C-alpha positions, 0 to 999 in steps of 0.5 A: 376739683368739685361742683355743687348743684341744688336739685329738686329731688330727694336724697334717696332717689339720687343715691339709688341712681348712684348705687344702681350705676355702681351695681351695673359697673361691678357686674360688668367688670366682675361678670358676677351678680351683686345685690345692692345691699352688698355695695358698701364701704370697702368693697373692691373689684378689678376693672379692665380699662381702655384708653383713648388710643386703645391701650389696655390697662386695669384698675383696682376700684375700691368703694372708700365710703358708702354712707346711704344716702349722704356720701358715695366715694370710690377710688380707682388705682391704676399704674398712673395713680389714684383717681377718686370721685365722690358725691356728697348729698345734703338734704334741704327742705326743698330738695338736695345739694349735691357736691361732686368731687374728683381728685387725682394723685399721680403715681410719679413726680413726672406725672404730678408735674404734668397734671399740674400743667394740664389742669391749668388749661382744663380747669374751666372745661372740667368744671363745666363738664362736672356741672353738666353731668349733675344737671343731666343726672337731675333731669334723668331722675325728674323724667322718671318721676313724671 
């Protein structure tokens, strides 16, 4: 599933925000400092997760593509499957187009069937959530500029 938004900001500012967020997540998960320059394709770290009912689990997070300032993609491997998120940035003459994508590959056929059924009901709300997230990201960056 994906959502695209035209933003009135530059690609560098958008990508700096993505990398800063990734840096924070990596430092919180690993308890070690990392330089922004070290956030590149292939970087992997373990992250502890808590679901909505408080059960603990972990994920192996891999930055599958970091192509500054055009593509950021990360995958999160858990016992339930692999979630992948990506931001693709296209430079325009008057801003940028950002396409945000989410993909899920279930670990078992049962989870795959469940995902197909559930995605039918949540497709619209997920799309709305993704568009809202992109809008909030743009608004945040525009506030920093002014």
